[in-house]
VOFI-282718 format. One line per 5 residues: number of its first residue (from 0); their letters; for each residue x, y, z of N, C-alpha, C. Coordinates in steps of 0.2 Angstrom, whole numbers, plus 5000, padded with zeros to 4 digits. Layout:
<sites>
NUM = A = X/Y/Z/X/Y/Z/X/Y/Z ~ ...
</sites>
This chain:
<sites>
0 = XXXXX = 4989/5065/4916/4992/5060/4918/4997/5060/4911 ~ 5003/5059/4915/5010/5056/4908/5015/5052/4913 ~ 5017/5047/4907/5022/5043/4910/5029/5046/4912 ~ 5033/5044/4917/5039/5048/4917/5045/5042/4918 ~ 5043/5036/4917/5049/5034/4917/5046/5025/4918
5 = XXXXX = 5053/5021/4919/5051/5014/4919/5057/5012/4925 ~ 5054/5006/4930/5058/5003/4935/5062/4997/4930 ~ 5069/4997/4934/5074/4992/4930/5069/4986/4930 ~ 5072/4982/4926/5069/4974/4926/5068/4970/4932 ~ 5074/4970/4936/5073/4967/4942/5066/4970/4946
10 = XXXXX = 5063/4976/4947/5060/4980/4950/5051/4980/4944 ~ 5052/4978/4940/5046/4976/4936/5039/4972/4941 ~ 5041/4968/4945/5037/4966/4949/5035/4971/4955 ~ 5036/4977/4956/5036/4981/4960/5028/4982/4964 ~ 5027/4981/4968/5019/4982/4972/5019/4988/4978
15 = XXXXX = 5026/4990/4980/5024/4996/4985/5029/5002/4983 ~ 5027/5007/4984/5029/5013/4982/5029/5019/4988 ~ 5036/5023/4990/5035/5028/4995/5040/5035/4993 ~ 5038/5041/4995/5041/5046/4993/5048/5045/4998 ~ 5054/5047/4992/5059/5047/4998/5061/5054/5000
20 = XXXXX = 5062/5058/4996/5063/5065/4996/5058/5071/4992 ~ 5060/5077/4993/5057/5082/4989/5059/5082/4982 ~ 5064/5080/4981/5066/5079/4972/5063/5074/4969 ~ 5059/5069/4972/5054/5065/4968/5058/5059/4969 ~ 5062/5054/4971/5065/5049/4973/5061/5045/4977
25 = XXXXX = 5058/5039/4973/5056/5033/4976/5058/5029/4980 ~ 5055/5026/4985/5057/5021/4989/5052/5013/4984 ~ 5056/5009/4984/5052/5003/4979/5053/4997/4982 ~ 5048/4993/4983/5050/4986/4985/5045/4979/4980 ~ 5048/4974/4979/5045/4970/4974/5039/4966/4979
30 = XXXXX = 5036/4962/4973/5030/4957/4976/5033/4952/4980 ~ 5028/4947/4984/5030/4941/4987/5035/4937/4982 ~ 5041/4934/4986/5046/4930/4984/5051/4933/4979 ~ 5049/4939/4979/5057/4944/4977/5062/4945/4984 ~ 5067/4948/4982/5072/4948/4987/5069/4952/4991
35 = XXXXX = 5072/4952/4999/5069/4956/5004/5072/4962/5003 ~ 5070/4967/5001/5075/4973/4998/5071/4980/4996 ~ 5073/4985/5000/5070/4991/4997/5075/4995/4993 ~ 5073/4998/4987/5076/5001/4984/5076/5008/4980 ~ 5080/5013/4981/5078/5020/4980/5080/5022/4973
40 = XXXXX = 5074/5024/4969/5075/5026/4964/5073/5033/4960 ~ 5075/5034/4956/5073/5041/4952/5066/5040/4949 ~ 5062/5046/4950/5056/5046/4944/5058/5043/4937 ~ 5063/5043/4933/5065/5041/4928/5067/5033/4928 ~ 5068/5031/4934/5070/5023/4936/5075/5021/4938
45 = XXXXX = 5081/5025/4938/5087/5025/4940/5088/5023/4946 ~ 5092/5019/4947/5093/5014/4954/5099/5019/4959 ~ 5096/5023/4962/5102/5025/4967/5106/5022/4973 ~ 5101/5016/4977/5103/5015/4982/5097/5008/4982 ~ 5101/5003/4986/5099/4997/4987/5100/4995/4995
50 = XXXXX = 5095/4994/4998/5094/4992/5007/5091/4984/5007 ~ 5098/4980/5008/5097/4974/5008/5095/4972/5016 ~ 5087/4968/5016/5085/4968/5022/5085/4960/5024 ~ 5087/4955/5022/5088/4948/5023/5091/4948/5031 ~ 5087/4945/5035/5084/4938/5034/5075/4940/5034
55 = XXXXX = 5073/4946/5032/5066/4946/5034/5064/4943/5028 ~ 5058/4938/5029/5054/4935/5025/5049/4940/5020 ~ 5050/4938/5014/5046/4943/5010/5040/4937/5007 ~ 5035/4935/5012/5030/4930/5009/5025/4934/5005 ~ 5022/4939/5005/5020/4943/5001/5018/4950/5001
60 = XXXXX = 5025/4953/5001/5025/4961/5002/5020/4964/4998 ~ 5017/4969/5000/5012/4971/4996/5010/4978/4994 ~ 5013/4982/5000/5012/4990/4999/5017/4993/5005 ~ 5017/4998/5003/5024/5002/5007/5020/5009/5011 ~ 5022/5011/5018/5019/5017/5019/5025/5021/5022
65 = XXXXX = 5023/5027/5025/5028/5031/5030/5026/5035/5034 ~ 5030/5039/5037/5028/5044/5043/5031/5050/5044 ~ 5030/5054/5046/5034/5059/5047/5041/5059/5049 ~ 5041/5055/5053/5048/5056/5058/5054/5051/5054 ~ 5051/5048/5049/5056/5045/5046/5055/5037/5045
70 = XXXXX = 5051/5034/5049/5048/5027/5049/5046/5024/5042 ~ 5049/5019/5039/5043/5017/5034/5041/5010/5037 ~ 5035/5009/5033/5031/5002/5035/5029/4997/5030 ~ 5033/4992/5029/5031/4985/5023/5026/4981/5025 ~ 5021/4981/5021/5015/4977/5022/5016/4970/5019
75 = XXXXX = 5020/4965/5024/5019/4957/5022/5013/4957/5025 ~ 5006/4957/5020/5001/4954/5021/4996/4951/5017 ~ 5000/4951/5010/4997/4948/5005/4995/4940/5006 ~ 4988/4940/5006/4985/4933/5008/4978/4931/5003 ~ 4983/4929/4997/4976/4928/4992/4973/4921/4993
80 = XXXXX = 4974/4916/4995/4972/4911/4999/4967/4912/5004 ~ 4968/4916/5008/4966/4920/5015/4966/4914/5020 ~ 4971/4911/5020/4974/4906/5025/4979/4908/5029 ~ 4984/4914/5029/4989/4916/5032/4987/4917/5039 ~ 4990/4916/5043/4990/4916/5051/4996/4920/5054
85 = XXXXX = 5000/4923/5050/5008/4926/5051/5006/4933/5048 ~ 5003/4937/5047/5002/4944/5044/5006/4948/5048 ~ 5011/4952/5046/5014/4956/5048/5016/4963/5045 ~ 5017/4968/5048/5020/4974/5045/5026/4976/5048 ~ 5032/4977/5043/5040/4979/5046/5040/4985/5047
90 = XXXXX = 5042/4988/5052/5045/4997/5053/5052/4997/5053 ~ 5054/5001/5051/5063/5002/5050/5062/5010/5047 ~ 5068/5013/5048/5071/5018/5046/5076/5018/5041 ~ 5075/5018/5033/5079/5016/5028/5084/5021/5028 ~ 5084/5026/5032/5090/5031/5030/5097/5029/5034
95 = XXXXX = 5097/5024/5039/5102/5022/5043/5106/5016/5039 ~ 5112/5015/5041/5116/5010/5039/5114/5004/5039 ~ 5112/5001/5047/5110/4996/5048/5104/4996/5052 ~ 5096/4998/5048/5091/4999/5050/5090/4991/5056 ~ 5086/4994/5062/5083/4990/5066/5075/4989/5063
100 = XXXXX = 5074/4983/5063/5067/4980/5061/5063/4979/5066 ~ 5058/4982/5066/5051/4980/5072/5046/4977/5069 ~ 5043/4973/5073/5036/4968/5068/5031/4971/5073 ~ 5026/4973/5068/5018/4973/5070/5016/4968/5067 ~ 5014/4965/5071/5010/4957/5070/5003/4957/5072
105 = XXXXX = 4998/4955/5066/4991/4958/5068/4986/4950/5065 ~ 4980/4951/5067/4974/4946/5065/4968/4952/5063 ~ 4965/4949/5059/4958/4952/5058/4952/4948/5062 ~ 4948/4953/5066/4943/4952/5071/4938/4948/5068 ~ 4937/4947/5062/4931/4944/5059/4935/4938/5056
110 = XXXXX = 4939/4936/5056/4942/4929/5052/4942/4925/5057 ~ 4939/4918/5058/4938/4914/5062/4940/4906/5059 ~ 4941/4906/5053/4943/4901/5049/4948/4903/5042 ~ 4952/4896/5042/4957/4900/5039/4958/4893/5032 ~ 4957/4892/5026/4952/4899/5024/4946/4900/5025
115 = XXXXX = 4943/4904/5024/4935/4903/5025/4931/4900/5020 ~ 4925/4898/5018/4922/4897/5014/4923/4902/5006 ~ 4923/4901/5001/4923/4904/4995/4920/4910/4996 ~ 4914/4910/4997/4910/4916/4997/4913/4922/5002 ~ 4915/4921/5006/4917/4923/5013/4928/4927/5012
120 = XXXXX = 4929/4926/5008/4937/4926/5006/4937/4934/5006 ~ 4937/4938/5011/4940/4945/5009/4943/4946/5016 ~ 4950/4944/5016/4956/4944/5021/4960/4945/5017 ~ 4961/4946/5010/4967/4947/5008/4970/4956/5008 ~ 4975/4958/5007/4975/4966/5008/4982/4967/5003
125 = XXXXX = 4982/4972/5000/4987/4975/4995/4987/4982/4997 ~ 4984/4986/5003/4984/4992/5002/4984/4994/5009 ~ 4989/5000/5010/4988/5003/5018/4991/5010/5017 ~ 4989/5014/5022/4995/5019/5024/4994/5022/5031 ~ 4999/5025/5034/5000/5029/5039/4995/5036/5041
130 = XXXXX = 4992/5036/5047/4990/5043/5048/4990/5044/5055 ~ 4992/5049/5058/4990/5050/5065/4992/5044/5070 ~ 4999/5041/5069/5000/5036/5073/4996/5028/5072 ~ 4992/5030/5065/4987/5024/5066/4990/5019/5058 ~ 4989/5015/5058/4990/5012/5051/4983/5008/5048
135 = XXXXX = 4980/5011/5041/4975/5010/5038/4975/5006/5033 ~ 4972/5001/5034/4972/4994/5029/4965/4994/5025 ~ 4967/4991/5020/4960/4989/5015/4960/4983/5012 ~ 4956/4980/5012/4955/4973/5010/4954/4973/5003 ~ 4956/4967/5000/4956/4965/4993/4950/4958/4992
140 = XXXXX = 4945/4960/4990/4940/4954/4992/4940/4948/4987 ~ 4941/4943/4988/4943/4937/4984/4936/4933/4982 ~ 4932/4936/4985/4925/4933/4983/4922/4935/4977 ~ 4916/4934/4975/4913/4939/4970/4910/4947/4972 ~ 4910/4948/4979/4905/4954/4982/4908/4960/4979
145 = XXXXX = 4915/4961/4981/4920/4965/4978/4918/4973/4985 ~ 4916/4969/4990/4916/4974/4995/4923/4975/4998 ~ 4924/4982/5001/4931/4985/5002/4930/4984/5009 ~ 4934/4982/5015/4933/4983/5022/4939/4986/5025 ~ 4939/4993/5028/4944/4998/5031/4945/4996/5038
150 = XXXXX = 4951/4993/5039/4954/4992/5046/4959/4998/5048 ~ 4960/4996/5056/4965/5001/5058/4970/4996/5064 ~ 4975/4999/5062/4980/4995/5067/4984/5002/5071 ~ 4986/5000/5078/4993/5004/5081/4998/5004/5076 ~ 5001/5009/5075/5009/5010/5071/5014/5009/5076
155 = XXXXX = 5014/5003/5080/5019/5002/5086/5020/4994/5085 ~ 5027/4992/5087/5028/4984/5088/5024/4982/5092 ~ 5022/4974/5091/5018/4972/5095/5014/4965/5092 ~ 5009/4964/5096/5002/4958/5093/4997/4962/5093 ~ 4993/4962/5088/4987/4968/5087/4981/4963/5085
160 = XXXXX = 4977/4964/5087/4968/4963/5083/4966/4969/5080 ~ 4966/4969/5073/4964/4974/5069/4958/4978/5071 ~ 4956/4983/5069/4949/4985/5071/4945/4986/5066 ~ 4939/4982/5064/4936/4985/5058/4931/4991/5058 ~ 4934/4996/5055/4930/5002/5055/4924/5003/5051
165 = XXXXX = 4925/5001/5045/4919/5003/5038/4920/4996/5034 ~ 4917/4997/5029/4916/4993/5023/4911/4996/5018 ~ 4913/4995/5012/4910/4999/5007/4911/4995/4998 ~ 4906/4995/4996/4905/4989/4989/4908/4995/4985 ~ 4914/4995/4982/4917/4997/4977/4916/4994/4970
170 = XXXXX = 4916/4987/4970/4915/4984/4963/4922/4984/4960 ~ 4927/4984/4963/4933/4986/4960/4939/4983/4966 ~ 4944/4979/4965/4949/4978/4970/4953/4984/4969 ~ 4955/4984/4977/4960/4988/4978/4966/4989/4980 ~ 4973/4989/4975/4979/4986/4974/4983/4991/4977
175 = XXXXX = 4983/4996/4981/4987/5001/4984/4984/5008/4987 ~ 4985/5010/4991/4982/5016/4995/4990/5021/4998 ~ 4985/5027/4999/4989/5033/5001/4985/5039/5003 ~ 4989/5043/5009/4985/5050/5010/4990/5055/5008 ~ 4987/5061/5005/4991/5067/5004/4997/5070/5011
180 = XXXXX = 5001/5072/5010/5004/5076/5015/5001/5078/5018 ~ 4997/5084/5017/4992/5088/5021/4985/5084/5025 ~ 4985/5077/5023/4980/5073/5026/4974/5074/5024 ~ 4972/5077/5019/4966/5079/5015/4962/5074/5011 ~ 4967/5070/5007/4965/5067/5001/4967/5060/5003
185 = XXXXX = 4964/5054/5002/4964/5048/5002/4964/5045/4994 ~ 4969/5042/4993/4969/5039/4985/4966/5030/4987 ~ 4964/5028/4984/4963/5020/4985/4965/5018/4976 ~ 4970/5016/4974/4972/5012/4967/4967/5007/4965 ~ 4965/5007/4960/4962/4999/4957/4965/4999/4949
190 = XXXXX = 4963/4995/4946/4964/4992/4939/4959/4996/4936 ~ 4962/5001/4932/4957/5005/4927/4955/5013/4929 ~ 4959/5014/4938/4957/5020/4939/4958/5020/4948 ~ 4956/5025/4950/4958/5028/4957/4953/5030/4960 ~ 4950/5029/4967/4946/5032/4970/4949/5037/4975
195 = XXXXX = 4946/5043/4975/4949/5049/4979/4944/5052/4985 ~ 4945/5052/4990/4941/5052/4995/4944/5059/4999 ~ 4938/5065/4999/4940/5070/5002/4937/5070/5010 ~ 4944/5069/5015/4943/5067/5021/4939/5074/5025 ~ 4935/5071/5030/4932/5077/5033/4932/5076/5041
200 = XXXXX = 4934/5081/5045/4934/5079/5052/4927/5076/5055 ~ 4928/5072/5059/4922/5069/5062/4920/5063/5059 ~ 4920/5064/5052/4918/5057/5048/4921/5050/5045 ~ 4916/5045/5046/4921/5039/5044/4924/5041/5036 ~ 4930/5037/5035/4932/5038/5028/4927/5037/5022
205 = XXXXX = 4924/5032/5023/4920/5028/5019/4914/5033/5017 ~ 4912/5038/5022/4906/5041/5022/4909/5049/5019 ~ 4916/5050/5017/4918/5056/5016/4916/5056/5007 ~ 4915/5063/5005/4915/5064/4998/4920/5059/4992 ~ 4918/5056/4988/4923/5052/4986/4921/5053/4977
210 = XXXXX = 4926/5053/4972/4926/5053/4966/4929/5048/4961 ~ 4928/5044/4957/4932/5040/4953/4937/5041/4947 ~ 4942/5042/4946/4945/5045/4941/4949/5039/4938 ~ 4945/5039/4931/4948/5033/4926/4956/5035/4926 ~ 4959/5029/4924/4968/5030/4922/4968/5024/4917
215 = XXXXX = 4966/5026/4911/4964/5020/4906/4971/5019/4903 ~ 4977/5020/4903/4984/5018/4901/4988/5015/4905 ~ 4986/5014/4911/4990/5013/4916/4990/5004/4917 ~ 4985/5001/4914/4986/4993/4914/4985/4990/4921 ~ 4987/4986/4923/4986/4984/4930/4991/4987/4933
220 = XXXXX = 4988/4991/4938/4991/4998/4941/4992/4993/4949 ~ 4999/4993/4951/4999/4991/4957/5002/4994/4964 ~ 5005/4999/4962/5007/5005/4968/5007/5011/4967 ~ 5004/5015/4972/5004/5023/4972/5007/5027/4979 ~ 5007/5033/4976/5012/5036/4982/5010/5042/4980
225 = XXXXX = 5008/5047/4984/5009/5055/4985/5016/5058/4983 ~ 5016/5062/4979/5023/5066/4979/5022/5072/4983 ~ 5016/5076/4980/5013/5083/4985/5005/5081/4986 ~ 5004/5086/4989/4995/5086/4991/4992/5086/4984 ~ 4995/5087/4979/4993/5088/4971/4994/5084/4967
230 = XXXXX = 5000/5079/4969/5003/5075/4963/5004/5068/4967 ~ 5002/5062/4962/5004/5056/4964/5008/5052/4959 ~ 5013/5047/4960/5014/5042/4957/5014/5036/4955 ~ 5011/5032/4951/5007/5026/4950/5013/5021/4945 ~ 5014/5016/4949/5018/5010/4943/5014/5004/4943
235 = XXXXX = 5014/5002/4937/5010/4996/4935/5014/4990/4934 ~ 5011/4984/4934/5014/4978/4934/5020/4977/4928 ~ 5021/4981/4923/5026/4981/4919/5032/4985/4920 ~ 5031/4989/4927/5036/4994/4927/5035/5001/4927 ~ 5030/5003/4923/5032/5009/4919/5029/5013/4926
240 = XXXXX = 5030/5020/4925/5029/5026/4931/5026/5029/4927 ~ 5020/5031/4931/5015/5038/4929/5015/5042/4934 ~ 5015/5051/4932/5013/5055/4938/5007/5057/4935 ~ 5002/5058/4941/4996/5062/4939/4994/5065/4945 ~ 4989/5071/4943/4985/5073/4949/4979/5071/4951
245 = XX = 4977/5072/4958/4970/5068/4961/4963/5073/4957 ~ 4965/5079/4954/4960/5083/4954/4961/5086/4945
</sites>
């Protein structure tokens, strides 16, 4: 792993990354409360383009995903207090001049109180990815239990109830997620390292072989995106960009 650049000051609070092209460009968005905007940057951190998405609300944008046909998905699902009832994912094509934005509204099937009592606050989310017309979301446990729940949603506009697929006690908060272009490796980013799952047909993701790769120099890492099947990029809370290999 090595450092490759740094984001401009206005993007230091970035929480989402997605690959823009084969040359290494990245789409970036800020955390909750920052302007509703996607920014295209080079890996050294130079701004190439800005896409203003006002009046979309940035209540708490937490991650960015993409599919093979050009749609990008913005996760407006940060939920620190576990009390939001307006969770949404925005779908758009950033390559067009005036992108049409579709909304995927959703709720969790196992949340019935807003907020739940403190020991059950596991409805925050900072991580998701797209695969096979499905969005895969991973919870950030705000209790002391440190369980990560895996939910899925259809990647189409509308109002949906997420499906709870599985849970796993990782003992670390998950802050970003992505899947390799070949669909074989899932990366769940955390503080100090990344969990890598080798997907296997017919098995649940959390039953797949996994390893934890320490990333001791990244600090509080907040975003991750695969560039290739064997390379991913990480950004931290200070805007520093790192390139790493999953193996």
